[in-house]
N, C-alpha and C positions, 0 to 999 in steps of 0.2 A: 504493500499500499503507500502511497504516497499523497503529497497535497500538490497540486499544479496551480500556478498564477501566469496570467500572460504579462509581460514588462513591454508597455506602450511607448514608443517613440513618436518621432514626425511621422511616422508610416501609418502610423495607428492614431489618428487624430480625433476619432470619434469612438472613445474607450466603454462606454455606457452601452452603445449599439453592437460593440464586439463581444463585450462579456454577453448580452442578449443573446448574440448568434450563435456564442459555442457553449454557453451556461458554465463559463470559467471567470474566476474574478479576474478583473484588469486593473494594473497598476501603473502608474504614470511617472512614478520618481522612487528612488531608495528610500526614502521615508516611508512612504507607503507599503512599503512590504514588511516593517514593525509586527503588525498583527499577527500576518502568515508566519513569519518567525517564530513568535511567541505558540502559535498552534501548532508547530513541527515539534517543536522542545516539549510542549505537553503531552503530545500524542506519541512521541520519539517518532516521528517516522518523517522522511526526507522531503524538504521542500523543493520541488522541481520549478525552476523560472523559466519561460520560454520568450524569448525575445518575440515582440508582435510586429514583425516585419517581414519584409521579401529579402534579405541579405543585402537592402541598400546602406541602412542608417547603422553603419559600423560602430560610429560613436555611441549610441544606446547600447549595444552588446556589451561593451568595454565598461560602459558605465555600471550596467547590470551585475558583469562579472566582479566590479570590483566592490560593489554592494554585497553580495553574496562572500567576497573572500573575508570581509570584515566580520561577518556571520559566522563565518566557519570559523574562525581564531574563538570566538566566543563557547565554541564545542557544539556548535546548530550542524546538523547533515543539510547539505544544501547541493543542488545540481544545476548548472546552467546548459540546457539543451539547445540545441540547434534554433535558429531563426524559423519560424511558423511556417514561411513559405522561402525556397531556394530560387534561383536565377533560371534554372531551367522548368520550372513548375509556373512561374510567374510569366516566361515568355510562352507556355502552352497556353495558358490563361487566354495573355493578350491574343493569340493565334487563333483560338477558339472563337472571341470576340470578333476578331478580322472575318472570320470566314462567316458570320452570323450576319455582318454589315454589306455582303454582297448584294449588289443590286442600287446601293446606297451611292450619295454623291462622294460624300467623304466622312472620314472618322476622326474623332479629336479624344486625344488621351489626357486625362487630367491626373494631377497629383501634387501632394504636398510637398513643397521645397524640403529637401534635406539640407544639402550643402553643394557647392558646384561640382564636386567629384560625384557624390551620389546622383547627383540630376544628371549627369553626363553620363555614368552607368544606365540608367534609365533610357536615354537616346539609342545607346548601345543596344539595350533590349528590344527596343519598338524596332530597328531596323532589323534584328534577327527574326523578331514575330512577324513583320510583313513581307516577307522573302518572297513568299508565293501569294501575293497580294498587291501586285503591282498599279493592278486598275485603280484602286483606292487612294483618292487625296488623303494622306495624313498628317494631322498636326498635333503637337505635344504641347500642353500648358501648365504651368506650376502654378499652384496657391502661394501667394508670398514671395514671387520672381518673375522674371522674365522669361519667356513670354507670359503674358499674363493670359487670363482664361478670355477674357474681352477683346485684345489683342488677336488671341487666335482664331476665334469666332469670325472676327472682323476681316482677317487675311482669308479665310475661306468664302466669306461672303462675297469678298471681291474677285475669289475665283471662281465665282459663279454655283457654287454648292450649295444650295437651298435644302436638299434630304440630308442632316447629319447626323451621325449618331456617336453618343459622347458615353465614354466609360472610363473606369478609373484604374490606375496603373499601382495605388498602394492598397492598404486594406481598410480606408475610409468607408463607412457605410451611409447609405441616405437618409435613415431615419433621424440621425442627430444633426442635420445641415439643414441650410436655409432653403438651397437649393436640392433638395430631396425630389426624386424622381428624374433629374434632368441628368445625371451621368450614372449609370448604371456600376455597381459593385463589380470589382474584379472577380471576386468569388461567390458563390453561391453560399447561403448560411450555412447549409450542411456540409459543404466541403469545407469551411472553415471548422466545424466542430472535429470533422474527423481528422483534419491536418492538426488539430493541438493534441488528440489521440496519440497521432502517430509520433510526434516528437515528445512527447511526454514517455512514451514507450522505449523509443531510441535512445533517451536520455537516460532512463533506470538501464535499458541495458547494458551501455557502456559505463557505467557507474557500478552497476554490480558484477560484470562479468570481465570487464578489461580496467576497471580502477582507474576510470576517467572522468573526473565531475564535470569537465567542459571547461573549467575556471580560467586553469592557463590558458587556454587557446584562446577564452576569451577576454581576458585581459590584452592580449593583440592584436583583435578581431580589428580595431582601427590605426594599427601600427602603418601600416604601409599605402594608408592613405595621405592625402595633402600634398602639398608643394614640397614637402622635405624629401618626398618620395618619388617626385618626378623629375628624375635624372634627365638633363638635357647637356647642353654644351656649358652649363656653367661651371666655374671652379668649384672644389671640393676641400675642403680645409681639412688637415689632421684630425680634427675633433668628429668628424662625419665621413669615416671611408666609404668607398664605394661596397667592398667587401663587408656584409654585417656577419656577426658571428652565429646566425640564425637562419633559415630557410623561412620565405614567405608562402603558405600554402593559401591558393585561392581556389576554393569548391563553388565553381558553376556550373 
């Protein structure tokens, strides 16, 4: 037995709706983990924390790992699971939406801004998802960054697109949003509930059978993200050598 909690970052901007869809509590920061840590201690069961994202918001994964590392030092059994959705599954879902939009003028894909690197990763995924949907005009918009939803809609209008389908590329759900009904969620509620079960099962299996609680990997999740690791032609000082003492594992 274990206690499962979803840890919501920028990719899960509607935590209440996500909790309703999955039947699992959703927290939005380290402090909110406190009652579940106490429950785990009292019941002597592990607390499994699943990052509620599609593996783009790596900073949120590291933040969750840091909180669990602190709890671990106090003797609480904690496990950091994999992100609720990985890149492969996210691309497959986007492809499903694009196939369903066949016959429409265009598709607009909407997501909450995370950071420039995570947002660039979304553009990469969209390119892969639309590989066999070349007849569709596809635009991407971000809440809180450029290009905005309004700008993207205007661009499609100027291109002559009148029948436009909108869907999300993150884990936000419509029922908590002012624009409810405008953009379809990336996943059906039943699929999200199943994804939680699978992620929790994987996390417990790795901890029990392979002695891997996920925290060490989680602490390094955002290590390779950012300008510091975008090695170009710039000079490198001795304090930041090109050769690192560890390898970077990218699971897509």
